[in-house]
C-alpha positions in Angstrom: 104.7 91.1 81.4 103.6 88.2 80.5 100.1 86.3 81.9 100.6 82.3 81.1 97.5 80.8 80.4 97.6 77.1 81.9 95.8 73.4 81.1 96.1 71.0 83.9 94.9 68.3 81.8 97.5 68.9 79.3 100.4 70.1 81.0 102.3 68.7 84.3 105.6 67.6 85.4 109.4 69.5 85.0 108.7 70.5 81.2 105.3 71.4 81.6 104.6 74.5 79.0 101.2 76.7 79.0 98.7 76.5 76.8 98.8 79.8 75.8 100.6 83.0 77.0 99.7 86.7 76.7 101.8 89.8 76.3 101.3 92.8 78.8 102.3 96.3 78.2 103.3 96.6 81.7 104.4 94.2 84.9 101.3 92.5 86.1 100.5 93.6 89.8 97.1 91.5 90.6 95.0 89.5 89.0 91.3 88.0 88.7 89.9 85.2 87.2 86.1 84.4 86.5 85.4 82.1 83.3 85.5 83.4 80.8 87.8 86.4 81.4 90.9 87.4 83.4 91.6 90.8 84.8 94.7 92.0 85.1 96.0 95.3 87.1 99.3 96.2 85.4 102.4 98.5 86.6 101.3 101.6 85.3 98.5 103.7 85.7 98.4 104.7 82.1 97.9 100.9 80.9 95.1 100.5 83.4 93.3 97.1 83.5 94.0 94.4 80.8 90.8 92.0 79.9 91.6 88.8 78.7 88.8 86.4 77.0 90.4 83.1 77.8 87.8 81.5 75.0 90.3 82.0 72.5 93.7 80.7 71.8 95.8 83.1 71.3 94.4 85.0 73.5 94.9 89.0 73.3 94.8 91.4 76.5 92.1 94.7 75.8 93.2 97.4 77.7 89.8 98.7 80.1 90.3 102.5 81.0 90.2 103.3 84.9 88.0 105.5 86.8 89.7 109.3 87.1 89.5 108.8 90.9 92.2 105.5 91.1 93.9 106.6 87.6 96.9 108.2 89.4 98.5 105.0 90.8 98.6 101.4 89.4 96.1 99.5 90.6 96.4 97.5 94.0 93.8 94.9 93.4 91.0 93.9 91.0 88.0 91.9 90.7 85.6 90.9 88.2 81.7 91.4 88.9 80.2 87.6 89.5 77.6 88.7 86.5 80.2 90.0 84.1 78.7 93.5 84.1 82.1 95.2 85.1 85.2 94.7 87.7 86.2 97.0 90.5 89.5 98.2 91.2 91.1 99.1 94.1 93.8 102.0 94.8 96.9 102.8 96.9 95.2 105.5 98.6 92.5 104.1 100.2 89.3 103.8 97.4 87.7 101.8 95.4 86.1 102.3 91.6 83.5 100.4 90.5 83.5 100.2 86.4 80.7 98.8 84.3 81.1 97.6 80.7 78.1 99.3 79.6 78.9 102.8 81.1 78.7 106.0 78.7 81.7 107.1 78.0 83.2 109.5 80.0 79.9 109.1 82.4 81.0 109.0 85.7 83.3 111.4 85.5 81.7 114.1 84.0 78.6 113.9 86.5 81.4 114.0 89.2 82.4 117.3 87.7 79.3 118.9 87.2 77.8 118.0 90.8 80.3 116.2 93.1 78.0 114.5 95.5 75.2 113.4 93.5 75.2 110.1 93.3 75.8 107.9 89.6 72.8 105.7 88.8 73.5 101.8 89.0 75.2 101.0 85.8 77.4 104.2 85.8 81.2 104.4 86.6 81.7 105.3 90.7 83.9 105.4 93.3 84.2 105.2 96.9 86.6 106.1 100.0 87.9 102.8 102.4 90.4 101.9 105.1 91.0 105.2 106.3 92.1 105.7 110.2 92.3 108.4 112.4 89.6 111.2 113.8 90.1 112.7 110.2 90.7 110.0 108.4 93.6 111.2 107.3 95.3 108.0 107.9 95.2 106.1 104.3 95.8 102.6 103.2 95.8 100.6 100.4 93.4 98.4 99.0 94.7 95.1 98.9 92.3 92.4 98.2 88.5 92.6 96.7 86.3 89.7 96.3 82.4 89.8 95.7 80.2 88.0 98.0 78.7 84.9 96.3 75.2 84.6 97.0 74.4 88.5 96.8 76.8 89.6 94.0 76.5 93.5 95.0 78.2 93.2 98.2 81.9 93.3 98.0 84.8 92.8 100.5 87.4 95.1 100.4 90.9 94.5 102.7 93.6 96.7 103.3 96.7 97.7 104.7 95.4 98.6 108.0 94.6 94.8 108.6 90.8 95.5 108.6 87.9 93.7 106.1 84.8 95.4 105.2 82.1 94.3 103.4 80.2 97.0 101.2 76.8 97.0 99.3 77.8 98.7 96.2 74.0 99.4 95.1 73.1 101.0 98.3 76.6 102.7 98.6 77.2 102.1 102.3 78.9 99.8 104.3 77.2 96.7 105.4 79.4 94.7 107.8 82.6 95.0 109.2 84.2 91.6 108.7 87.6 92.0 110.4 89.3 94.0 112.9 92.7 94.8 112.6 95.5 92.8 114.3 99.0 94.1 115.1 102.3 92.9 115.4 104.7 93.5 118.3 105.6 96.5 117.1 101.7 97.9 117.4 101.6 98.4 113.5 98.3 96.6 111.8 99.8 93.5 110.0 98.0 93.7 106.2 95.9 91.7 104.6 97.2 91.2 101.3 94.7 88.4 100.1 90.7 86.9 101.0 88.5 84.8 99.2 85.0 83.2 100.0 83.8 79.8 100.0 81.8 78.9 97.4 78.7 79.0 100.0 79.4 82.4 101.6 79.7 80.9 105.0 83.6 81.0 105.4 86.1 83.8 104.5 89.7 83.0 103.8 92.2 85.4 104.6 95.9 85.7 104.9 98.1 87.7 107.3 101.4 89.1 106.2 103.8 92.3 105.6 102.9 94.1 102.3 105.9 96.0 102.0 103.8 99.5 102.2 105.7 100.6 104.9 108.7 99.9 103.1 112.3 98.2 104.8 111.9 99.3 108.1 108.2 98.3 108.7 108.9 95.1 107.4 112.0 94.3 109.6 109.9 95.7 112.9 107.0 93.1 111.5 109.5 90.6 111.6 111.4 91.6 114.5 108.5 91.4 116.7 107.7 88.2 116.1 105.0 87.7 113.4 104.4 84.9 111.3 102.8 84.8 108.1 99.6 83.0 107.7 96.1 82.2 106.4 93.1 82.0 108.2 89.8 80.9 108.0 86.7 83.2 109.6 83.4 81.6 109.9 80.3 84.1 108.9 77.0 84.7 109.7 75.1 86.6 106.7 72.2 87.2 108.9 72.9 90.5 110.4 73.8 91.9 107.0 70.2 91.1 106.0 69.1 93.5 108.9 71.4 96.1 107.5 70.4 95.9 104.0 66.9 95.9 105.1 67.4 99.1 107.1 
């Protein structure tokens, strides 16, 4: 239930101490850092996400309410907008919620209740479904990682327990690219993607493949027994196709 803030210039060696620590109301499950803020997803849905301003010492956590569509479970992943206008949260049930700091109170929730098919304007909170497989999209996987594309900050990559990675245009509300297809262990089960990150120039995507315990001990043992080894890989990207999709 603690976030430690480190200054590597002043802290080194076995006796190193953090420059500051921040108490949380619940366990920390996921974190994103984009100066001057850190965003922490906690182990209780009611606690929501916690925003920390790193410019102040001692820093304090400010609670941020999650969109109703992802508030049933603790967040699985979080990501701060590059421009600071809000954040995204990925859930265990194949959804991503987009939150804006300037959104009116209850804005998207109230709009959704009145007109469920209407799209909220940019600047109002909304959510979308993702990482769902099968003819009826009834196999639902958690969203384990989120990452904004640095060259175009309205593009968000999502990675899931289904082993796939997609790129979404948040402004146009559609999928722009299918970046990674699922790879399977010898057991036939998909190998999850628990972490992704774009390079600064956006020409590469680093991703980790490992069991994420979403299938419990049985799935973990099956994956390990099939000889799968956890690894980190690099994907070279060609954004030219994305631009055509955006223009269309």
